N, C-alpha and C positions, 0 to 999 in steps of 0.2 A: 357513292361516299356515305348517302345516308345509311344504304345498308350495311356497310360496315361498320358503322357506328352505333347502329342496333344491336347488330351482332356481336359487338365488344361489349356494349352495356351488359345483354342478356348475358353474357359470361362471366361478368363480374356480378351480376345478382347471385349466377350458380354456386360459383367461388364460396359466396359468402353464406349461403344457405346451408353450406356444408356445416358450417360451425367449427366443432373440434376436430372435423376429420380431414386427415393431416394428407399430403401427396406422396407419394411414395419414395423413401430415399434410397439413393443407388446401392445395390447390394441387397435391398427386402425383397422378398416373396411376394407383397402381398401392399397395399394402403388400405388403413382402415382406424380401427381405434388407436389412441397412443396412451391412455392409460385403460388399464384392465382392473375390474372393479371385482374384489372377492370375497364371498360372504364364507365365515366359518364359527364353530362353536369351541369354547374352552374345555374341551373335552379329550381325552388321550384316545378317543377312534379316531379325532380328525390331525392325529399327529403328522399325517405325509405333508398337510399343506403347509403345516410351521419346519417342518425341514427343510422344505422347498423353499422356503422366505426367507429362513436363515441361512443354509448355504448359498443364498444367491442365485438360484437354479431359475426361480422365474425372470428375474431380470435377463439374466444370461439369454437361458435357451430361448425367452419371448421376442428379444430387441432385436434379432434379425426381420421381425414379420412388422415390424413398426411400434413395436410396443416399450415406450418409456419410462414409465413409472407406472407402480405395483398398488395399490390402494384397497388395504386389509379391513375387513368390517367385521365388528364380532358381536354374535347376535348370541342370545342365551340358551335360546332353543330355536326350533324350527319353524315353529309357527311365523311369529314376529321377523323372521327371516325371509319366511315365503311373501309377505306381506313386502317386505323392503324390495324383492325382485318383481311382484305385481307391479310396483310403482316406477319401477328402470332405474334403482339406485344400485344394483348390482349385475355382474355380467353372468358371473358363474358361481356358484354354490355348492361349499361342502356342506350336505344337510341329511336329514333320514328322510327314505324314499316314501315314509306317510305322509309328512307333511307337504312336498311335491304333488301326490294325488291328490290332496283338496287343492291346490293353488292352481293345477291345471283342469281341475276341474271346474274353476273362477272364472279360466281366461288365460291362462298362466301360457306366454310364448315360449316353450321349452323342453328339453328330452332330456334323462338322464345316460349318460357316454360313459360311466365308467364307477363299477364299484368303490366305497371306500372302506369300508368293515363289516363283520357278521355279527351277530350277539353283542354283549358287551354290557349289560345293566345287570343292577343287582335290586330285588326286594331286601330292605334292611328295614327290621323290627327293634324297638326300644328293650332293651336287657330284659326289662321286667314283664315284657309279653309273650307267654308260651305261644310259637309257632307248631299247629298239628299238621296241618292240611289246608286247601283253600279255604274251607268251608270255615274253619276258625279265624279268617280276616273279615267276617261279618259282624258288625259294630264296631267297626274300626274305622280312624281316619287315617289317608295317604296321601301324600303329597309327590306329584310325579309329574312329567311336563303338560302343558295346556292341550286339549282337546285337537284330538287331529295328529297330535305326536305319534313317536315311534311307540314308546314308552306307555301313552296312552292305551293305542291300538291294542300291544302285544299283551299287556295285564289284562283288559278288558277281554278280550277274546280267551285269554286261560282261564280265565275267573267262569266266562259263561260257559267255556267247555268243561268245565271243574263241576257244572251244577251249582253257582257259587249265586244267589241273588245280588247282583251290583248295586241294586239302589240300596240294599241296605249297608253299602259301603259308604264312608264321605271322602269323596277325592277332590284332592285341592291343586288347582294348573297353577306349578310352582317355576322358575327358573331354579339352577343348580343353588348356587348362593342361598337363595332364602329356602328352599327346601332343608337345605343342611341346617341353616340357623333353626328352622324350625324345631327339627326332630331331634336336635341338641339342646334346646330350650324348653322341650316336652309339650311343645303346643302340638304336633302331631302323633299319632302312633306308630307312624312308619313312611318310609319314602321307596318310591322304583324310582332309579336314577342312574343314568350310563356314567363310568367312571370317569373320573375317578373317584367321584364322591364317596361311593359306597367306599371305599378303602380309608379314607379320613375320617367317617364316621366310626368306625370300627377302631383304626388308630388311636381316637379320641374317649374310646369306653364308650361311646352315647348310643352303639347300635349293634346288629349282628346281625348280617346277612343271612338268609334262612333260601331265598332260590334264585336262581340264576335267570336270566332271560332264556336262553341257551335248552334250558329244561324247561320255560313254557313253551316255547316254542323253537325246535329244534334247527337250526344254520338258518334264524331268521335273518333277512335283510335288516341292515340300518340304515348307515349311511352313506351317500351314495354321492358323486359329481354330476351335477346338473348344468348344462349350458343352454343360453338362452337363443330362441330360434336366430335370431339375429345372426349372432356369431356365426351357427349352423350354416346359414345361408351364403351369408355373405365373405364369411374368410375362415375357410373348411381345413387351409392350411396352416391356420393358427392353433383351430382348435384339435388337430392333429398333434402338434408341438405340446398344447397341454396336456395333454391326455399320457404322452410319451414321457413329460415333466412330473406327471403324477404318478406313473409307473417307476418312474428310477425311485422319487421318494419315498414309495410302498416299500419296494424292495430292500431301499437303506435302512428303512425303519425296522424290516425284520430280520434284518442283520446283523443289525446295533442299536436294540434295544437299549442299553443301556447310555448310549449318547443320544439317544432320541428321549429317553427319559430328561436327560439334563437338558434338551434346546424346551422341550415342554416346559419346564420346571423354571426356567429364567424365561420365556416368554409369557407365561402365565403368572408368575410370581409366585407358585405353588412351591410348598414344599417336597423336597427332593425324593423325603422318605415317603411320601403319601403316594409319590408316583411310581416309585419304584415298587413300592407294595401293588399298587394298581392291576401293575403289567404283570406283575408274577400271579395274579390270583384271579383278573377277569376271565371269561371265558370267551373272549372275543377272539376276531381273525381279520387283520388286515390285509384286503384284497383289494383287488382291481378290477377282475372280469366282470362286466356287468352282466352278464348270464348268470350269475351265481345266484343273483336277486330276483331275476322274474317269474320265478313261481311264487316265491312270499309276497313279492308287492303287489301282485293280482289279486293276491286273497288279500291284501291288504286294502285294497280299494273294493271287496267284496263286503269288508267288515266296514267301509267307510258305509257304505249304503245300507248296510243293516241298519246303524247307528244315527243314520240320517245325517250324517258329516257333509255328504253329497250327493246331490239328489237325479246322476245318472252311472250306468258302468263306463267303466273305463277298461280297454285291454293293456295290452303289452305293446302295441304299437303305438298308442296314446303316450305312453310312458319313458319308454326307451329307443333311444336309436344304436344301436351296438354297431354299425356299420363304419362309425369313426373308429371304435375300439380294435375292430377286426384290420382296419387300414392301419392304423397304427402299431401295431403288434405282426403284421404279414412279414414273412425274410423279404429281404431287401435283393 
């Protein structure tokens, strides 16, 4: 009898210790989290996340796996988004591969499982500043995303490769809204930002796009889909569906760019004309295959080491797990 009471008490303690972990409901494939927390940024690069949310696909597709609630958390750039993931505040992230490198080097337990987009950022200068070549940027002040971001890595590598002394350029780490305000108020000479910010500045006649990021670094990785190690290990079936939903949303965006623009404008409260102009003028591409991003992401890690943003080398295996994507896209 005493043994039975002890075992019952032990079982109760275990149940209480599980906290938010719910028992599997009838018809579900696995037990686990009931709320999926998604980090993203207000950029046209990540329209796929917004389309999946607006269409109800996250809720609909993930419900069979026990997920009953979707929490979207917006971040202005990748570095603060990765700090949130390091703190355990989000489960998956639409984020640049460069901030991911820094976070993983700092101990983040996560892997890139799919691509989101390539290229897609512009260097925009005030109309009164004449751009000749990279060297002509010396002496200017440029606002871009914080150190360790995609934009920070791409522009600094391009400048170094072009023989520019980057110490002669004053960089200001800012979010997109702050940077747009800065150039339109004449407080900085230029910005290097992801779309749609460049299009807004041009339509406001406050700047001119002079170089696109694909010219600086052809086909460079930009945003990716990052998933926590906990989900990868404990709920592989859920991860498989997350990737399938992302692929579905990416294909929808490519097939329906006008509707995607309308969804983006609605969700971010940005001017639709700006979003439409952005989609027409950017040099980016919405993609999902993570293999596309591996070469440039590994190169980002090398540049990070050179810039002393990280203190160790990272390989493709440290950053990516493409097996989930291969499984999600395998013929049934």
